matplotlib code that plots the C-alpha trace (Angstrom):
import matplotlib.pyplot as plt

x = [103.6, 103.9, 101.7, 104.9, 106.0, 102.0, 102.3, 105.3, 104.0, 100.9, 102.8, 105.1, 101.7, 100.9, 103.9, 105.2, 103.2, 103.8, 107.8, 107.6, 106.1, 108.9, 111.6, 110.1, 113.6, 113.5, 112.2, 110.8, 111.1, 111.5, 110.3, 112.0, 113.8, 110.8, 111.9, 111.6, 114.5, 117.0, 115.7, 111.9, 110.5, 107.7, 106.7, 105.8, 109.5, 110.0, 113.2, 113.3, 115.3, 114.1, 115.7, 115.4, 116.9, 118.0, 120.0, 120.5, 122.6, 121.2, 120.6, 119.7, 119.0, 117.9, 114.7, 113.2, 109.4, 107.9, 104.0, 102.2, 101.6, 98.0, 96.5, 97.6, 99.9, 102.6, 102.3, 99.1, 99.8, 102.1, 103.5, 105.5, 105.5, 107.3, 110.0, 110.2, 110.1, 112.9, 115.4, 115.3, 115.2, 119.0, 119.7, 122.6, 124.4, 126.9, 124.5, 124.3, 120.8, 118.8, 118.4, 114.9, 112.6, 108.9, 105.9, 102.7, 100.1, 96.9, 96.2, 94.5, 97.5, 98.5, 95.4, 98.0, 100.9, 103.9, 107.5, 110.1, 113.7, 117.3, 119.3, 122.8, 124.6, 125.6, 124.9, 123.2, 123.7, 119.9, 118.3, 117.5, 118.8, 120.1, 123.9, 125.5, 124.7, 125.1, 125.5, 128.0, 128.3, 129.8, 132.5, 134.3, 137.7, 137.3, 139.2, 136.0, 133.7, 135.2, 135.6, 132.1, 130.7, 132.9, 131.3, 127.7, 128.3, 130.5, 127.0, 124.7, 127.0, 126.7, 122.9, 122.8, 125.1, 123.2, 121.5, 117.7, 116.2, 118.2, 117.2, 113.8, 112.8, 111.3, 108.1, 108.5, 108.9, 106.0, 105.8, 103.6, 106.3, 110.2, 111.1, 111.1, 108.0, 106.5, 108.5, 107.1, 103.2, 103.2, 104.3, 102.5, 99.4, 101.0, 101.3, 97.7, 97.1, 98.7, 97.0, 93.9, 94.8, 96.5, 97.0, 97.9, 101.8, 102.7, 106.6, 106.2, 103.8, 106.7, 109.3, 107.0, 106.4, 109.9, 110.8, 108.1, 110.2, 113.7, 113.4, 116.7, 116.8, 117.8, 118.5, 120.0, 117.5, 118.7, 118.2, 117.7, 117.6, 115.3, 115.8, 119.0, 120.7, 123.2, 120.7, 119.4, 122.8, 124.0, 127.7, 130.1, 134.1, 133.1, 132.1, 128.1, 126.7, 122.8, 121.3, 117.4, 114.3, 113.6, 109.7, 111.1, 113.1, 112.4, 114.4, 115.4, 118.8, 121.6, 121.9, 118.6, 120.3, 123.2, 121.3, 119.2, 122.0, 123.2, 118.8, 119.0, 122.2, 121.3, 118.6, 120.2, 122.3, 121.5, 117.9, 117.4, 118.0, 113.8, 113.9, 116.8, 117.4, 120.3, 122.6, 124.4, 127.3, 128.4, 130.4, 134.3, 135.6, 132.7, 133.4, 132.2, 130.1, 132.2, 134.3, 131.4, 130.3, 134.3, 133.8, 130.1, 131.3, 134.2, 132.3, 128.7, 130.6, 127.8, 127.7, 126.5, 125.9, 122.1, 122.9, 121.5, 118.2, 117.9, 118.7, 115.6, 113.3, 114.9, 114.0, 110.5, 110.1, 111.2, 109.2, 106.0, 107.3, 107.8, 104.2, 103.0, 105.1, 104.3, 100.5, 100.4, 102.3, 100.1, 96.8, 98.6, 99.0, 102.7, 103.5, 100.8, 99.2, 101.0, 103.8, 102.9, 105.4, 104.5, 106.1, 108.7, 110.6, 114.1, 113.4, 112.2, 115.6, 116.9, 113.9, 114.1, 118.4, 117.3, 114.3, 116.8, 119.3, 117.5, 115.2, 112.2, 109.9, 106.2]
y = [121.9, 122.2, 119.6, 117.2, 117.1, 116.0, 113.2, 112.1, 111.7, 110.3, 107.6, 106.9, 106.8, 104.1, 102.0, 102.0, 98.8, 96.9, 97.2, 96.3, 92.8, 92.9, 93.9, 91.9, 92.8, 97.0, 98.2, 102.3, 101.7, 105.3, 106.3, 109.4, 111.3, 110.6, 111.6, 111.2, 109.9, 112.0, 110.2, 109.1, 106.3, 104.0, 103.5, 105.4, 105.5, 106.5, 107.0, 106.2, 106.0, 103.5, 103.7, 101.5, 99.8, 96.1, 94.5, 98.4, 98.9, 101.6, 100.6, 102.8, 101.7, 102.9, 101.9, 102.2, 101.7, 100.8, 101.0, 100.3, 103.1, 104.9, 107.1, 106.7, 104.0, 104.4, 100.4, 98.8, 96.6, 97.2, 93.6, 95.2, 91.2, 90.7, 93.0, 92.1, 88.0, 89.0, 90.4, 88.1, 84.9, 87.0, 87.1, 84.9, 85.9, 88.6, 90.7, 93.3, 93.4, 95.3, 93.3, 93.0, 92.8, 92.0, 91.8, 93.5, 92.1, 94.0, 97.2, 98.3, 100.5, 102.8, 101.8, 99.8, 96.9, 97.3, 96.0, 97.6, 97.0, 98.3, 101.2, 101.2, 103.5, 105.1, 107.6, 107.8, 109.2, 111.0, 111.1, 114.8, 116.8, 114.3, 113.3, 114.4, 117.7, 118.7, 117.1, 115.5, 113.0, 115.9, 116.6, 114.0, 113.3, 111.0, 107.5, 107.8, 108.2, 105.2, 103.0, 104.2, 102.6, 99.7, 98.5, 99.2, 97.1, 94.0, 94.4, 93.8, 90.7, 89.0, 89.4, 87.6, 85.1, 83.9, 80.5, 81.5, 78.2, 76.8, 80.0, 80.1, 82.0, 79.4, 81.4, 83.3, 81.4, 80.9, 77.2, 78.5, 81.5, 82.1, 85.1, 87.1, 86.6, 86.9, 90.4, 91.0, 90.3, 92.0, 95.4, 94.6, 95.1, 98.0, 99.8, 99.5, 100.4, 103.4, 104.6, 104.2, 107.4, 109.2, 108.6, 106.8, 106.1, 104.5, 105.2, 102.3, 100.3, 100.1, 99.6, 96.8, 95.0, 95.6, 93.5, 91.1, 89.8, 89.9, 88.0, 85.9, 82.2, 80.1, 82.9, 81.6, 82.7, 84.4, 86.1, 89.9, 92.7, 94.6, 97.9, 98.3, 101.9, 103.3, 104.9, 102.1, 101.4, 102.8, 104.0, 104.1, 104.8, 104.3, 100.9, 99.5, 98.8, 98.0, 97.0, 98.6, 98.7, 95.0, 95.8, 95.0, 91.4, 88.8, 86.0, 86.4, 86.7, 88.3, 91.0, 93.2, 93.9, 95.8, 97.3, 98.9, 100.5, 101.9, 103.4, 104.7, 106.2, 107.9, 109.4, 111.4, 112.5, 112.4, 111.8, 115.6, 116.7, 117.8, 119.3, 121.3, 122.1, 120.2, 116.8, 117.3, 115.5, 112.9, 113.5, 112.7, 109.1, 106.8, 103.4, 104.0, 101.1, 98.8, 98.8, 98.1, 95.0, 93.7, 94.0, 92.7, 89.3, 88.9, 89.3, 87.7, 84.6, 85.6, 87.3, 90.8, 89.2, 90.4, 93.6, 95.8, 93.9, 94.3, 98.5, 98.6, 96.1, 99.0, 102.4, 100.3, 99.4, 103.0, 104.5, 103.3, 104.0, 107.4, 108.0, 106.6, 108.8, 112.0, 111.5, 111.4, 114.4, 116.6, 115.3, 116.8, 119.3, 119.5, 120.1, 121.7, 119.7, 121.8, 120.4, 116.8, 115.5, 112.0, 112.1, 114.6, 113.2, 111.6, 108.7, 110.2, 110.7, 107.2, 105.9, 108.1, 107.5, 102.9, 103.5, 104.7, 102.6, 99.8, 101.2, 101.1, 102.6, 104.0]
z = [122.8, 119.2, 116.5, 116.1, 119.7, 120.0, 117.4, 119.4, 122.5, 121.7, 119.5, 122.1, 124.6, 122.5, 122.1, 125.7, 127.0, 123.5, 123.9, 127.5, 126.5, 124.4, 126.6, 129.5, 131.7, 131.1, 134.5, 134.3, 130.6, 128.8, 124.8, 123.2, 120.7, 118.0, 114.8, 111.2, 109.3, 106.8, 103.9, 102.4, 102.1, 100.9, 104.4, 107.0, 109.4, 112.9, 114.5, 118.7, 121.9, 124.3, 127.9, 131.0, 133.5, 133.7, 136.8, 138.3, 134.9, 132.3, 129.0, 125.8, 122.5, 119.2, 117.2, 114.2, 114.0, 109.9, 109.7, 106.5, 104.6, 104.9, 101.6, 98.4, 97.6, 95.6, 94.7, 94.1, 96.9, 99.7, 102.0, 105.0, 106.3, 103.4, 104.5, 107.8, 106.8, 104.3, 106.6, 109.2, 107.1, 106.0, 110.4, 110.4, 106.9, 105.8, 104.4, 107.2, 107.6, 111.2, 114.1, 114.4, 117.6, 116.7, 113.7, 114.7, 112.1, 114.8, 113.3, 116.3, 117.8, 114.7, 112.3, 110.3, 110.7, 112.3, 113.3, 114.9, 114.5, 116.1, 115.0, 113.7, 113.5, 109.8, 106.8, 104.6, 101.2, 100.5, 97.0, 98.6, 97.5, 94.9, 96.0, 92.7, 93.5, 97.2, 100.4, 102.4, 99.5, 97.3, 100.0, 100.9, 98.9, 95.5, 97.0, 100.0, 97.2, 95.1, 98.7, 99.4, 95.5, 95.1, 98.7, 97.6, 94.5, 96.6, 98.9, 95.6, 94.8, 98.7, 98.7, 94.8, 96.3, 99.5, 99.0, 98.4, 98.8, 102.2, 103.4, 102.8, 99.9, 98.2, 98.5, 96.3, 93.3, 90.6, 89.7, 86.1, 85.4, 85.2, 87.3, 84.9, 83.3, 86.7, 87.4, 84.0, 84.5, 87.6, 86.3, 83.6, 86.1, 88.1, 85.0, 84.4, 88.0, 87.7, 84.6, 86.1, 88.8, 86.1, 81.7, 79.5, 79.2, 75.4, 76.4, 79.0, 77.2, 73.8, 76.7, 77.9, 74.5, 74.0, 77.1, 76.0, 73.0, 73.6, 77.2, 77.9, 77.3, 80.1, 83.0, 86.7, 89.2, 92.6, 95.0, 94.1, 96.4, 94.5, 95.5, 95.3, 95.2, 97.5, 99.8, 100.9, 103.1, 105.6, 106.1, 108.4, 108.0, 103.7, 104.8, 104.4, 108.6, 107.1, 103.9, 104.2, 102.7, 101.0, 100.2, 96.3, 97.0, 94.9, 92.8, 89.3, 87.3, 90.0, 87.2, 88.1, 90.9, 89.8, 86.0, 88.7, 90.8, 87.9, 86.7, 90.1, 90.2, 86.0, 87.3, 90.5, 86.9, 83.5, 84.9, 86.4, 82.8, 82.6, 86.1, 86.4, 83.2, 82.3, 82.9, 86.2, 86.1, 88.6, 91.1, 91.3, 92.0, 91.7, 89.8, 85.5, 84.0, 83.2, 86.4, 88.2, 85.9, 86.6, 90.6, 90.7, 88.7, 90.5, 93.5, 92.7, 90.5, 88.3, 84.6, 83.6, 79.7, 80.1, 81.7, 78.6, 78.4, 82.0, 82.5, 79.6, 82.6, 84.9, 83.1, 82.4, 86.1, 87.3, 85.0, 86.3, 89.8, 89.2, 87.3, 90.3, 92.4, 90.7, 90.4, 93.6, 94.2, 91.7, 93.6, 96.7, 95.3, 95.7, 91.6, 89.6, 86.6, 84.0, 84.6, 83.6, 86.2, 85.6, 81.9, 82.4, 86.1, 86.6, 84.5, 81.6, 80.0, 80.6, 78.7, 76.2, 76.1, 75.7, 73.5, 71.0, 71.7, 70.8, 68.7, 70.5, 69.2, 69.9]

ax = plt.figure().add_subplot(projection="3d")
ax.plot(x, y, z, "-o")
ax.set_aspect("equal")
plt.show()
């Protein structure tokens, strides 16, 4: 038995009693076909299939177990329960979140909290390898890519349209700060934490100063997905079947989600310049920036007037995240220290462009 198969067998042995409690009608329950998903995640994610008999009928269901990350994390803290709560609150809306089985805060089973949700049929536009360079997304028709992109933007708008107060997301609000002030403060702390394990990042502090100085006034407050990107969606026949990864959910100006989508997509093309020696052109068929803005405004009912500001904010946030990821990769021996990947990553070209555009100096 290989090491991975042994790990999966151990996982099944630990999980089966817990699953039996959650599916009490299941007879002869078996957990099989454990595997990691195609796309990476900031938490530990494993797919498996449960098979059982129920009232003389054979049942089979794909499940996904997500665990609190162990070891050196990307974020200073990680709230797995927040992801579960967000999906639970959205379960009866048009936002296509996965159906949930249960959350387990007791860490005695796996050494960390975890939750289990039902698997959904769909395909991921993977970031590894970058989807503008390779993979199934490069092999389909231009119109299919356009449909995938349009449906992604519409999904963002559907999240932003939700009545966050009626759904119970008011726990995300801070009575003493605007949502933007709250977010800037959180990412300032994130940057300080990242510098302690890495090095000083003057460009990020320059962006921070500009963000403080240029905060928009009278902003709308809406539910923001937080990690709005094509790789966090499942697609089937170009339609969205699931909206995944809610660890960055927050309240704020909804154009923040649109800006984040653009930031992460630019990192897959423009952002690759430092790593592959050139900017990778985007695949044909995608909506251009103005088309994305028009579609999002039409579908969400909100204005994208503050998009320029939130593009800078997106680069600031993503720059911190990438610095943290690359420090961990260096410390783990995945990349050599001389690459200084924590300052030469897929957000660096975006930061350089935006700093020049807005006259932001070190």
